[in-house]
C-alpha positions as CSV (number, residue, x, y, z in Angstrom):
1,X,134.1,52.5,114.7
2,X,137.3,51.3,116.3
3,X,138.9,51.4,113.0
4,X,137.9,54.8,112.1
5,X,139.0,56.0,115.7
6,X,142.3,54.4,115.2
7,X,142.8,56.0,111.9
8,X,142.0,59.2,113.1
9,X,144.4,58.8,115.9
10,X,147.1,57.9,113.5
11,X,146.3,61.0,111.4
12,X,146.7,63.2,114.5
13,X,150.0,61.5,115.3
14,X,151.3,62.0,111.8
15,X,150.3,65.7,112.0
16,X,152.2,66.1,115.2
17,X,155.3,65.1,113.5
18,X,155.7,68.0,111.2
19,X,152.4,70.0,111.6
20,X,151.3,69.4,108.0
21,X,147.7,67.9,108.0
22,X,148.1,66.5,104.5
23,X,149.5,63.4,103.5
24,X,151.7,62.8,100.4
25,X,155.2,62.8,99.4
26,X,157.5,65.6,100.4
27,X,158.6,67.6,97.6
28,X,160.6,70.2,99.5
29,X,160.7,71.4,103.2
30,X,162.3,74.6,104.2
31,X,163.2,76.0,107.5
32,X,162.6,79.7,106.7
33,X,165.2,81.9,108.3
34,X,167.7,79.3,109.3
35,X,171.2,79.1,107.7
36,X,171.6,75.4,108.0
37,X,169.9,72.0,107.5
38,X,167.7,70.9,110.3
39,X,166.5,67.4,111.3
40,X,163.4,67.5,113.5
41,X,162.5,65.1,116.5
42,X,160.6,63.1,114.0
43,X,163.6,62.7,111.7
44,X,162.3,64.9,109.1
45,X,164.9,67.1,107.1
46,X,164.3,70.8,106.8
47,X,166.5,72.5,104.1
48,X,168.1,75.9,105.0
49,X,166.5,79.2,103.7
50,X,168.3,80.9,100.9
51,X,167.6,83.9,98.6
52,X,166.1,82.9,95.2
53,X,168.3,83.3,92.2
54,X,167.7,82.2,88.7
55,X,168.2,78.5,88.3
56,X,167.8,77.7,92.0
57,X,165.5,75.2,93.2
58,X,163.8,77.4,95.8
59,X,164.3,80.7,97.5
60,X,163.0,83.8,99.1
61,X,162.6,87.2,97.2
62,X,163.5,90.0,99.6
63,X,163.2,90.1,103.3
64,X,165.4,89.6,106.3
65,X,165.9,86.5,108.6
66,X,166.2,86.1,112.3
67,X,167.1,83.2,114.6
68,X,165.7,83.4,118.2
69,X,167.8,80.8,119.9
70,X,167.0,82.2,123.4
71,X,163.2,81.2,122.9
72,X,163.4,77.8,124.4
73,X,159.8,76.7,124.6
74,X,157.8,76.1,121.6
75,X,154.9,73.8,122.7
76,X,153.0,71.5,120.4
77,X,155.5,70.6,117.9
78,X,158.2,68.1,117.2
79,X,160.1,70.7,115.0
80,X,160.7,73.5,117.6
81,X,163.7,74.9,115.6
82,X,161.4,75.7,112.7
83,X,159.5,78.1,115.0
84,X,162.6,79.8,116.2
85,X,163.7,80.9,112.9
86,X,161.8,83.3,110.7
87,X,161.9,85.0,107.3
88,X,160.1,88.4,107.4
89,X,159.3,91.3,105.2
90,X,159.7,89.0,101.9
91,X,157.8,89.4,98.8
92,X,157.6,85.9,97.9
93,X,159.0,82.4,97.8
94,X,159.4,80.6,94.7
95,X,160.0,76.9,94.1
96,X,161.0,74.9,91.0
97,X,158.7,71.9,90.9
98,X,157.4,69.6,88.3
99,X,153.8,70.5,86.8
100,X,151.2,68.9,89.1
101,X,148.9,69.3,92.0
102,X,150.4,70.1,95.4
103,X,149.5,70.8,99.1
104,X,151.5,73.7,100.6
105,X,151.8,73.6,104.4
106,X,152.8,77.2,105.7
107,X,154.2,77.3,109.2
108,X,153.8,80.4,111.3
109,X,154.6,81.2,114.9
110,X,154.7,84.9,116.4
111,X,158.0,85.0,118.2
112,X,158.8,88.8,117.7
113,X,158.5,90.4,121.2
114,X,157.4,93.6,119.6
115,X,154.0,92.0,118.8
116,X,152.0,91.7,122.1
117,X,148.5,91.3,121.0
118,X,146.1,90.2,118.1
119,X,146.0,92.9,115.2
120,X,149.6,94.1,115.5
121,X,150.7,91.8,112.5
122,X,148.2,91.1,109.8
123,X,149.2,90.1,106.2
124,X,147.8,88.3,103.1
125,X,149.2,85.1,101.5
126,X,148.7,84.2,97.8
127,X,149.8,80.9,96.5
128,X,149.8,80.6,92.5
129,X,148.4,84.1,92.5
130,X,145.1,83.0,94.3
131,X,144.4,84.4,97.8
132,X,145.0,81.7,100.2
133,X,145.1,83.6,103.6
134,X,143.4,86.8,103.7
135,X,144.3,89.1,106.7
136,X,146.2,86.4,108.6
137,X,146.9,87.3,112.2
138,X,149.1,84.6,113.5
139,X,149.0,85.9,117.2
140,X,145.2,85.7,117.2
141,X,144.7,82.4,115.3
142,X,147.5,80.5,117.3
143,X,146.2,81.9,120.5
144,X,149.2,83.8,121.6
145,X,152.9,84.2,121.6
146,X,155.3,81.2,120.6
147,X,152.4,79.1,119.5
148,X,152.8,77.2,116.2
149,X,150.1,77.7,113.5
150,X,150.0,75.5,110.4
151,X,147.9,76.4,107.5
152,X,147.4,74.0,104.6
153,X,146.6,75.1,101.1
154,X,145.3,72.2,99.1
155,X,145.0,71.4,95.3
156,X,147.7,74.0,94.2
157,X,148.1,73.6,90.4
158,X,151.5,74.1,88.8
159,X,151.4,74.3,85.0
160,X,154.8,76.4,84.5
161,X,157.2,74.5,86.8
162,X,157.0,77.3,89.3
163,X,155.3,77.4,92.5
164,X,155.0,81.0,93.9
165,X,153.8,82.0,97.5
166,X,153.3,85.8,97.8
167,X,153.1,88.0,101.0
168,X,151.3,91.3,101.3
169,X,151.6,93.3,104.5
170,X,148.7,95.0,106.0
171,X,149.8,95.8,109.5
172,X,153.7,95.3,110.3
173,X,155.7,92.9,108.1
174,X,154.6,89.5,106.8
175,X,156.5,86.5,108.4
176,X,156.9,82.8,108.0
177,X,158.7,80.1,109.8
178,X,158.6,77.1,107.6
179,X,157.2,75.8,104.2
180,X,156.4,72.2,103.4
181,X,155.3,71.2,99.7
182,X,153.8,67.8,99.2
183,X,152.5,65.9,96.1
Protein backbone atom coordinates (compact mmCIF):
# COMPACT_ATOMS: atom_id res chain seq x y z
CA UNK A 1 0.00 0.00 0.00
CA UNK A 2 2.88 2.38 0.66
CA UNK A 3 4.03 2.13 -2.96
CA UNK A 4 0.51 2.90 -4.20
CA UNK A 5 0.35 5.88 -1.84
CA UNK A 6 3.73 7.12 -3.05
CA UNK A 7 2.69 6.71 -6.68
CA UNK A 8 -0.47 8.72 -5.99
CA UNK A 9 1.56 11.44 -4.24
CA UNK A 10 3.94 11.60 -7.22
CA UNK A 11 0.93 11.95 -9.57
CA UNK A 12 -0.50 14.77 -7.43
CA UNK A 13 2.87 16.55 -7.47
CA UNK A 14 3.17 16.14 -11.25
CA UNK A 15 -0.34 17.53 -11.73
CA UNK A 16 0.61 20.57 -9.65
CA UNK A 17 3.42 21.37 -12.05
CA UNK A 18 1.18 22.32 -14.94
CA UNK A 19 -2.30 21.25 -13.87
CA UNK A 20 -2.64 18.58 -16.53
CA UNK A 21 -3.57 15.26 -14.94
CA UNK A 22 -2.47 13.16 -17.90
CA UNK A 23 1.03 11.92 -18.43
CA UNK A 24 2.79 11.83 -21.75
CA UNK A 25 5.04 13.81 -24.01
CA UNK A 26 4.12 17.46 -24.44
CA UNK A 27 3.44 18.20 -28.11
CA UNK A 28 2.38 21.81 -27.60
CA UNK A 29 1.70 24.12 -24.66
CA UNK A 30 0.12 27.55 -25.35
CA UNK A 31 -0.42 30.43 -22.94
CA UNK A 32 -3.63 31.77 -24.46
CA UNK A 33 -3.75 35.55 -24.58
CA UNK A 34 -0.04 36.17 -23.97
CA UNK A 35 2.25 37.74 -26.56
CA UNK A 36 5.49 36.23 -25.31
CA UNK A 37 6.88 32.86 -24.30
CA UNK A 38 6.48 32.02 -20.61
CA UNK A 39 8.44 29.59 -18.41
CA UNK A 40 6.44 28.58 -15.35
CA UNK A 41 7.74 27.84 -11.84
CA UNK A 42 8.18 24.15 -12.75
CA UNK A 43 10.34 25.02 -15.78
CA UNK A 44 7.68 24.22 -18.38
CA UNK A 45 7.73 26.47 -21.46
CA UNK A 46 4.42 27.91 -22.73
CA UNK A 47 4.33 29.30 -26.27
CA UNK A 48 2.75 32.71 -26.91
CA UNK A 49 -0.76 32.93 -28.33
CA UNK A 50 -1.18 33.73 -32.02
CA UNK A 51 -3.83 33.94 -34.69
CA UNK A 52 -4.14 30.89 -36.89
CA UNK A 53 -2.87 31.37 -40.41
CA UNK A 54 -2.59 28.77 -43.16
CA UNK A 55 0.65 26.86 -42.66
CA UNK A 56 0.92 27.77 -38.94
CA UNK A 57 1.58 25.07 -36.34
CA UNK A 58 -1.15 26.46 -34.08
CA UNK A 59 -3.37 29.44 -33.43
CA UNK A 60 -6.77 30.89 -32.57
CA UNK A 61 -9.48 31.74 -35.05
CA UNK A 62 -11.21 34.93 -34.00
CA UNK A 63 -11.55 36.53 -30.62
CA UNK A 64 -9.59 38.97 -28.53
CA UNK A 65 -6.91 38.73 -25.85
CA UNK A 66 -6.32 40.34 -22.50
CA UNK A 67 -3.51 40.28 -19.92
CA UNK A 68 -4.45 41.02 -16.32
CA UNK A 69 -1.04 41.77 -14.77
CA UNK A 70 -2.70 43.55 -11.83
CA UNK A 71 -4.20 40.22 -10.73
CA UNK A 72 -1.42 39.11 -8.39
CA UNK A 73 -2.87 36.05 -6.66
CA UNK A 74 -3.75 32.88 -8.53
CA UNK A 75 -3.73 30.12 -5.91
CA UNK A 76 -3.03 26.46 -6.51
CA UNK A 77 -0.79 26.62 -9.57
CA UNK A 78 2.87 26.68 -10.55
CA UNK A 79 1.87 28.57 -13.72
CA UNK A 80 0.11 31.74 -12.49
CA UNK A 81 0.85 33.77 -15.64
CA UNK A 82 -1.21 31.31 -17.69
CA UNK A 83 -4.27 32.31 -15.66
CA UNK A 84 -3.57 36.06 -15.91
CA UNK A 85 -3.83 35.92 -19.69
CA UNK A 86 -6.96 35.08 -21.64
CA UNK A 87 -8.24 34.59 -25.15
CA UNK A 88 -11.97 35.16 -25.34
CA UNK A 89 -14.78 35.23 -27.89
CA UNK A 90 -12.83 32.94 -30.25
CA UNK A 91 -14.42 30.41 -32.56
CA UNK A 92 -11.69 27.80 -32.27
CA UNK A 93 -8.04 26.87 -31.89
CA UNK A 94 -6.34 24.71 -34.47
CA UNK A 95 -3.09 22.73 -34.12
CA UNK A 96 -1.05 20.92 -36.77
CA UNK A 97 -0.07 17.58 -35.18
CA UNK A 98 0.87 14.14 -36.47
CA UNK A 99 -1.97 11.64 -36.70
CA UNK A 100 -2.45 9.73 -33.47
CA UNK A 101 -4.13 9.81 -30.04
CA UNK A 102 -3.79 12.80 -27.73
CA UNK A 103 -4.85 14.17 -24.38
CA UNK A 104 -5.90 17.81 -24.52
CA UNK A 105 -5.66 19.74 -21.23
CA UNK A 106 -7.74 22.91 -21.21
CA UNK A 107 -6.89 25.57 -18.61
CA UNK A 108 -9.55 28.03 -17.45
CA UNK A 109 -9.79 30.70 -14.77
CA UNK A 110 -12.48 33.35 -14.38
CA UNK A 111 -10.59 36.64 -14.06
CA UNK A 112 -13.00 39.07 -15.73
CA UNK A 113 -14.36 41.33 -12.98
CA UNK A 114 -17.67 41.56 -14.82
CA UNK A 115 -18.39 37.93 -13.87
CA UNK A 116 -19.47 37.90 -10.23
CA UNK A 117 -21.40 34.63 -9.88
CA UNK A 118 -22.08 31.21 -11.34
CA UNK A 119 -24.17 31.25 -14.50
CA UNK A 120 -22.81 34.55 -15.83
CA UNK A 121 -20.47 32.86 -18.36
CA UNK A 122 -21.47 29.51 -19.83
CA UNK A 123 -20.13 27.92 -23.02
CA UNK A 124 -19.56 24.57 -24.70
CA UNK A 125 -16.25 23.15 -25.93
CA UNK A 126 -15.91 20.61 -28.73
CA UNK A 127 -12.69 18.74 -29.47
CA UNK A 128 -12.42 17.15 -32.92
CA UNK A 129 -16.11 17.87 -33.47
CA UNK A 130 -17.20 15.99 -30.34
CA UNK A 131 -18.80 17.76 -27.41
CA UNK A 132 -16.21 17.58 -24.61
CA UNK A 133 -17.50 20.19 -22.13
CA UNK A 134 -21.19 21.04 -22.32
CA UNK A 135 -22.39 24.22 -20.62
CA UNK A 136 -19.06 24.85 -18.89
CA UNK A 137 -19.34 27.42 -16.09
CA UNK A 138 -15.75 28.09 -14.99
CA UNK A 139 -16.76 30.28 -12.02
CA UNK A 140 -19.04 27.55 -10.67
CA UNK A 141 -16.77 24.56 -11.29
CA UNK A 142 -13.60 26.26 -10.03
CA UNK A 143 -15.36 27.52 -6.92
CA UNK A 144 -15.16 31.26 -7.59
CA UNK A 145 -13.06 34.07 -9.01
CA UNK A 146 -9.35 33.66 -9.89
CA UNK A 147 -9.33 29.91 -9.23
CA UNK A 148 -7.78 27.66 -11.89
CA UNK A 149 -9.78 24.86 -13.48
CA UNK A 150 -8.16 22.23 -15.70
CA UNK A 151 -10.24 19.90 -17.85
CA UNK A 152 -8.60 16.92 -19.56
CA UNK A 153 -10.05 15.49 -22.75
CA UNK A 154 -8.52 12.06 -23.32
CA UNK A 155 -8.24 9.74 -26.31
CA UNK A 156 -8.56 12.51 -28.89
CA UNK A 157 -8.02 10.92 -32.30
CA UNK A 158 -6.39 12.91 -35.10
CA UNK A 159 -6.54 11.38 -38.58
CA UNK A 160 -6.01 14.43 -40.83
CA UNK A 161 -3.07 16.20 -39.13
CA UNK A 162 -5.37 18.79 -37.49
CA UNK A 163 -6.52 19.00 -33.89
CA UNK A 164 -9.42 21.44 -33.55
CA UNK A 165 -10.96 22.86 -30.36
CA UNK A 166 -14.22 24.76 -30.91
CA UNK A 167 -16.06 27.13 -28.56
CA UNK A 168 -19.79 27.91 -28.60
CA UNK A 169 -21.19 30.70 -26.40
CA UNK A 170 -24.37 30.27 -24.37
CA UNK A 171 -24.10 33.13 -21.85
CA UNK A 172 -21.34 35.76 -22.33
CA UNK A 173 -18.25 34.93 -24.44
CA UNK A 174 -16.20 31.73 -24.14
CA UNK A 175 -12.72 32.12 -22.65
CA UNK A 176 -9.59 30.01 -22.28
CA UNK A 177 -6.27 30.60 -20.54
CA UNK A 178 -4.04 27.73 -21.63
CA UNK A 179 -3.94 24.62 -23.79
CA UNK A 180 -1.63 21.62 -23.43
CA UNK A 181 -1.54 18.79 -25.96
CA UNK A 182 0.11 15.54 -24.87
CA UNK A 183 0.78 12.32 -26.71
